[in-house]
C-alpha positions in Angstrom: 166.5 -24.0 11.3 165.0 -21.1 9.4 162.2 -22.2 6.9 162.8 -21.6 3.2 161.0 -18.5 2.0 158.4 -18.8 -0.8 155.5 -16.8 -2.5 152.5 -18.0 -4.9 150.2 -16.5 -6.7 146.6 -17.0 -6.6 144.0 -15.9 -9.3 139.6 -16.5 -8.8 137.4 -16.0 -10.8 135.0 -14.0 -9.5 135.4 -10.7 -8.3 132.3 -11.0 -6.0 133.3 -14.1 -4.4 136.7 -12.9 -3.9 135.4 -10.0 -2.2 133.0 -12.0 0.2 136.2 -14.4 0.9 138.2 -11.2 1.8 135.6 -9.9 4.2 135.0 -6.0 4.6 138.1 -4.2 5.2 139.8 -7.2 4.2 139.0 -8.4 7.8 139.1 -12.0 6.8 142.7 -11.5 5.2 144.0 -9.9 8.3 143.1 -12.8 10.0 144.8 -15.4 7.7 148.0 -13.0 7.7 148.5 -13.2 11.4 147.0 -16.6 12.0 149.6 -18.2 9.1 152.2 -15.8 9.9 152.1 -15.0 6.0 151.8 -11.4 4.0 148.6 -11.3 1.6 149.0 -9.0 -1.3 145.8 -8.1 -2.9 145.0 -7.2 -5.8 141.6 -7.7 -7.2 140.6 -11.5 -7.5 144.8 -12.2 -7.4 146.9 -12.6 -4.7 150.0 -13.0 -3.7 150.9 -15.1 -0.7 154.4 -14.6 0.7 156.4 -16.2 3.8 157.6 -19.2 5.3 157.3 -22.0 2.4 155.0 -24.1 5.0 153.1 -21.2 5.8 152.7 -20.1 2.5 151.1 -23.3 1.6 149.0 -23.6 4.4 147.1 -20.2 3.9 146.6 -20.9 -0.1 145.3 -24.3 1.1 142.9 -22.3 3.3 142.1 -19.4 0.9 141.2 -21.9 -2.2 138.9 -24.1 -0.1 136.9 -21.3 1.6 136.5 -19.7 -2.3 135.4 -23.1 -2.8 132.9 -23.1 -0.4 131.8 -19.6 -0.9 131.1 -20.6 -4.5 128.5 -23.3 -3.6 126.7 -20.3 -2.0 128.1 -21.2 1.6 128.1 -17.8 3.8 131.4 -17.6 5.1 131.8 -16.1 8.4 134.9 -15.0 10.0 134.9 -17.2 12.5 134.7 -19.7 10.0 138.2 -18.4 8.5 139.6 -19.0 12.2 138.0 -22.7 12.3 139.1 -23.7 9.2 142.9 -22.3 9.9 142.7 -24.6 12.8 141.4 -27.5 11.2 144.3 -27.4 8.5 147.2 -26.5 11.1 146.0 -29.7 12.2 145.4 -31.5 9.3 146.6 -30.2 6.0 144.6 -32.5 3.8 141.2 -32.1 5.3 138.3 -31.1 3.5 136.5 -28.1 4.8 133.7 -28.5 2.7 132.9 -32.1 4.2 132.7 -30.2 7.7 131.0 -26.9 7.1 128.5 -28.2 4.5 126.8 -30.5 6.6 124.0 -28.1 7.3 122.1 -28.9 10.6 119.8 -26.4 11.1 119.1 -22.5 9.9 118.3 -20.2 12.6 115.5 -17.8 12.8 118.1 -14.8 11.7 119.0 -17.1 8.9 122.3 -18.0 10.3 123.4 -21.8 9.0 124.5 -23.7 12.2 127.0 -26.6 11.2 129.8 -28.3 12.4 133.2 -26.4 12.7 135.7 -29.0 13.7 136.0 -32.5 13.0 135.2 -33.7 16.0 131.9 -31.9 15.9 131.4 -33.7 13.0 131.5 -36.8 14.3 129.6 -35.7 17.2 126.8 -34.7 14.8 127.0 -38.2 12.8 127.1 -39.8 16.3 123.6 -38.2 17.3 122.0 -38.9 13.4 122.9 -42.6 13.9 122.9 -43.6 17.7 119.8 -43.6 20.0 122.1 -42.3 23.0 125.0 -40.0 22.5 127.8 -38.5 25.4 129.2 -35.5 24.3 132.3 -35.2 26.8 134.5 -32.1 27.0 135.6 -28.5 28.1 133.4 -25.7 27.7 133.1 -23.6 24.4 133.0 -26.8 22.4 129.4 -26.5 20.9 128.4 -30.0 22.9 125.2 -28.5 24.0 124.3 -26.2 21.4 124.8 -28.5 18.6 122.7 -30.8 20.6 120.0 -28.1 20.7 120.2 -27.6 17.1 119.9 -31.4 16.4 116.8 -31.3 18.6 115.2 -28.1 17.0 115.8 -29.8 13.2 114.4 -33.3 14.4 111.0 -31.4 15.3 111.1 -29.4 12.4 111.2 -32.6 10.4 108.4 -34.6 12.5 111.0 -37.1 13.8 109.9 -36.4 17.4 106.9 -34.9 19.0 108.6 -33.5 21.6 112.0 -31.7 23.0 113.0 -32.0 26.6 116.4 -30.3 27.7 117.0 -31.1 31.3 120.0 -30.5 33.8 120.8 -30.9 37.0 120.2 -28.2 39.6 123.7 -28.5 41.1 124.6 -25.9 43.7 128.1 -24.4 42.8 129.3 -22.7 46.0 125.5 -21.0 46.7 122.8 -22.5 48.3 119.5 -23.0 46.2 117.7 -22.2 49.6 119.1 -18.7 49.7 117.8 -17.5 46.3 114.9 -15.7 46.3 111.8 -16.4 45.1 109.8 -20.0 44.5 111.5 -23.2 42.9 110.9 -22.1 39.6 112.7 -19.0 40.1 115.6 -20.4 42.0 116.2 -23.2 39.3 115.9 -20.8 36.3 119.6 -19.4 36.3 120.3 -23.2 36.0 118.4 -23.6 33.1 119.4 -20.3 31.5 121.8 -21.7 29.1 119.5 -24.2 27.5 116.9 -21.2 27.1 119.5 -19.1 25.2 120.5 -21.7 22.7 116.4 -22.0 22.0 115.8 -18.5 21.8 118.7 -18.0 19.6 117.4 -20.5 17.3 114.3 -20.5 16.8 113.4 -16.9 17.7 111.8 -15.4 21.1 108.2 -15.7 19.4 108.5 -19.0 18.0 110.4 -20.8 21.0 107.9 -19.1 23.6 105.2 -20.7 21.2 106.5 -24.2 21.5 107.1 -24.0 25.4 103.5 -22.6 26.3 102.4 -25.5 24.1 104.5 -27.9 25.9 106.1 -29.0 22.6 109.6 -28.1 24.4 110.1 -28.4 28.1 113.0 -27.2 30.0 113.0 -28.8 33.2 115.2 -29.7 36.1 116.5 -33.6 36.1 114.7 -33.8 39.3 111.5 -33.7 37.3 112.2 -36.4 35.0 111.4 -39.2 37.9 108.9 -41.3 37.4 108.3 -40.6 33.5 108.8 -42.4 30.5 110.1 -40.2 27.6 108.6 -41.5 24.3 108.8 -39.7 20.9 111.2 -37.2 22.2 114.7 -35.8 21.6 116.2 -35.4 25.1 119.2 -33.2 26.1 120.7 -33.7 29.7 123.2 -30.8 29.9 126.0 -30.6 32.6 126.1 -34.4 33.1 129.0 -34.5 35.3 126.8 -32.9 38.1 124.8 -36.0 38.3 125.4 -38.4 41.0 125.3 -42.0 39.7 121.7 -42.3 40.8 120.4 -39.9 38.9 122.3 -41.0 35.6 120.9 -44.5 35.7 117.3 -42.8 36.5 117.7 -40.5 33.6 119.1 -43.4 31.2 116.0 -45.5 32.1 113.6 -42.9 31.4 114.5 -43.3 27.7 111.2 -44.8 25.5 110.2 -45.6 22.1 111.2 -43.5 19.2 113.1 -41.2 21.5 116.8 -40.3 21.4 118.9 -38.6 24.3 121.9 -36.5 24.2 124.0 -36.2 27.3 126.7 -33.6 27.7 129.2 -32.7 30.5 133.0 -31.5 31.3 134.6 -33.8 34.0 136.6 -31.3 35.1 133.8 -29.0 36.4 132.4 -31.2 39.2 130.4 -29.4 41.4 129.4 -32.5 43.7 130.7 -32.9 47.0 133.8 -35.3 46.9 131.8 -37.7 48.6 129.8 -38.6 45.5 131.2 -40.0 42.3 130.0 -38.1 39.1 127.4 -40.2 37.4 128.5 -39.1 34.0 132.4 -41.2 34.7 130.5 -43.8 35.5 128.5 -43.9 32.8 131.2 -43.7 30.4 132.8 -46.6 32.5 129.8 -48.5 32.1 128.3 -48.1 29.0 131.3 -47.7 26.5 130.9 -51.2 24.5 126.9 -51.2 24.4 125.8 -51.0 21.1 123.3 -47.9 20.2 125.3 -45.9 22.3 128.1 -43.5 21.2 130.4 -41.6 23.3 132.1 -38.4 21.6 135.5 -36.7 23.3 136.1 -33.0 22.8 139.2 -31.4 23.2 140.4 -27.8 23.7 141.1 -28.0 19.9 137.5 -28.0 19.5 137.1 -24.9 21.6 135.1 -22.8 19.2 134.4 -19.2 20.6 136.3 -16.0 20.1 140.1 -16.8 19.1 141.4 -15.1 22.0 139.9 -17.6 24.1 142.9 -20.0 23.4 145.2 -17.2 23.9 143.5 -16.3 27.3 143.4 -20.5 28.3 146.7 -20.8 27.2 148.0 -17.3 29.7 146.7 -18.7 32.4 148.2 -22.2 31.9 151.5 -20.4 32.0 152.3 -22.2 28.5 151.8 -22.1 25.0 151.9 -25.7 24.8 148.6 -28.0 25.8 149.6 -30.1 29.2 150.1 -33.2 28.0 148.6 -34.2 31.8 145.1 -32.4 31.2 142.1 -34.3 30.6 141.4 -32.5 27.6 145.1 -32.1 25.9 
């Protein structure tokens, strides 16, 4: 059944804020037109939105909320438009300011890091309120990046003395022994994603200075054995590739005044078929313990380029999310 057609006029009070909302060459407007399947006619600070009634309501809701964010001084990025559209498509009553205005950290390039989906907001709140948090979900959902941002913010606020970033150096089709160099050079590719996130937030000079001082440490999980990690913010990435013994070892390293975030994607386990993932076992055993929080992400939380979702759907051969997928 064809939807009823409608059009609505929107009038903004500030030409400057309206221009920021529209984006360079009306790029944001074009994004909303494509995503909400509407036509938007722009005349200064006035808009006319036309299309199916439901789509028009969605587009106007998004435009008004984004304009409100700009009015508070929030720097709207093109990605925010895409994320905001996705949020309101799932829940038209959602308030974007409750998510986007939760500033986690401001990078060396003066870019605001904040949650971009409702689940990311829940994740940030869980890290603030729990000593141990598990973030489980597919790649691209911001699990590791937001955890690193929270760690850097905690260090800047003197809530912890050190940051420790670690992940298991598990082989995915290649043998470490055949890679050139010493042990440090062999495991460096496994730790590179953590290092990249750190450099993006702090800048090369600041990050390197903190690494040289030992205030920030990036190391393979095996290096954690025998240590007590006190007054530290510890992040275990790619935790799906820990064995049960490694996960127990890591969790029992946590000392006083420390917090830990464990992230992983249970669809990307590189362990041999004979070994059960420590992340899966931890989720089975620890879910009811006070002080530990489990946050689960879905494909709807992917915050990469909007084309990524379309690419995923094309490879799945279906425009609908697979109901049997562990991340529906």
